[in-house]
C-alpha positions, 0 to 999 in steps of 0.5 A: 405729307401732301404735295403741291399740284403742278402749275395749272392743276388742282390738287386732288384733295382741293378738287374733292372739296370743290365737288362737295366731298371730304378729302377723306372720302378719297382715302382707301375704304376697300372699294377701289381696286387695290392697285389704284391711287385714291387721289388720282381716281378722285381727280379723274372723277372730278375731270369726268364730271366736268367733261360731262357738264361741258358737253351738256352745256355746249350741246344745249342738252342739260336735260340729258346730263344725268343720263350721260353721267350715269353712262360714264359711271356705267363704263368707268366703274369696272375699271376702278372697283372690284368685280363683285362691287360693280353691280352695287355701285352702278345701281347706287350711281343710277339712284343718285342721278335719278334725283337730278333727272326729274 
């Protein structure tokens, strides 16, 4: 059962579709810490991405957006994934973001 988002808010599942991932990508796969809600984390990631983009545009530093996003992931990951997976996901994020920095 899905619940509607409060007025003025995008549901996490709709947000997942907007940022190009399947709503199923937010389902538990064992990567998130067990006490976290995948839909809430999905919305947080969408908001983080939007914030990084807004700051890059407003400060006329689009060329630094990938580095800023990598920094955001670096500090966020220890809060959302198990300690033994942090290094893997930091490297994964860095590799993916390098494609946009070129």
